C-alpha positions in Angstrom: 124.4 105.7 31.7 124.7 108.6 34.2 121.7 110.2 35.7 120.5 113.6 34.6 121.9 116.4 36.7 119.8 118.0 39.4 120.0 121.4 37.5 118.7 119.8 34.3 115.8 118.1 36.0 114.8 121.3 37.9 115.2 123.4 34.8 112.9 121.0 32.9 110.3 121.4 35.7 110.7 125.1 35.5 110.2 125.2 31.7 107.0 123.1 31.9 105.5 125.3 34.5 106.6 128.6 32.9 104.9 127.6 29.6 101.7 126.6 31.4 101.8 129.8 33.5 102.3 132.0 30.5 99.2 130.4 28.8 97.2 131.0 31.9 98.4 134.6 32.1 97.6 135.3 28.4 94.1 133.8 29.0 93.7 136.1 32.0 93.2 133.1 34.2 94.2 134.3 37.7 92.9 131.2 39.4 94.9 129.0 37.1 98.0 131.0 37.6 97.6 130.7 41.4 97.0 126.9 41.1 100.1 126.6 38.9 102.2 128.6 41.3 101.2 126.4 44.2 101.6 123.2 42.2 105.1 124.3 41.0 106.3 124.9 44.6 104.9 121.6 45.8 106.4 119.6 42.9 109.7 121.3 43.2 109.9 120.4 46.8 108.9 116.8 46.2 111.4 116.5 43.3 114.2 117.9 45.4 113.4 115.3 48.1 113.5 112.5 45.4 116.8 113.9 44.1 118.3 113.9 47.6 117.2 110.2 48.0 118.7 109.4 44.6 122.0 111.2 45.5 122.0 109.3 48.8 121.6 106.0 47.1 124.4 106.8 44.7 126.7 107.7 47.6 125.8 104.5 49.4 126.4 102.6 46.1 130.1 103.7 46.3 130.4 101.9 49.7 132.2 98.6 49.3 129.6 96.7 51.5 126.5 97.4 49.4 125.5 95.0 46.7 121.8 95.4 45.9 119.2 98.1 45.7 117.6 96.7 48.9 120.9 96.9 50.7 121.2 100.6 49.6 117.7 101.4 50.7 118.3 99.7 54.1 121.5 101.7 54.5 119.7 104.9 53.6 117.0 104.1 56.2 119.8 103.7 58.8 121.2 107.1 57.9 117.8 108.8 58.1 117.1 107.4 61.6 120.3 108.8 63.1 
């Protein structure tokens, strides 16, 4: 099973927040709209970091010397410390 694409994941996040933002807008909830905007930006950033980690683990998984998830994580740590 292949992982969902980065675009699909970020589009799903966007859809969820747009729906909630629209409900807050219709309810004339300015504070809620501001909270949603800040939350969206924070979650998008966190999600992109997680996706970068996932992509890094997949790239390491292609290396012939990695056999377990822990090996991949340790190799990723080494890359990050460089």
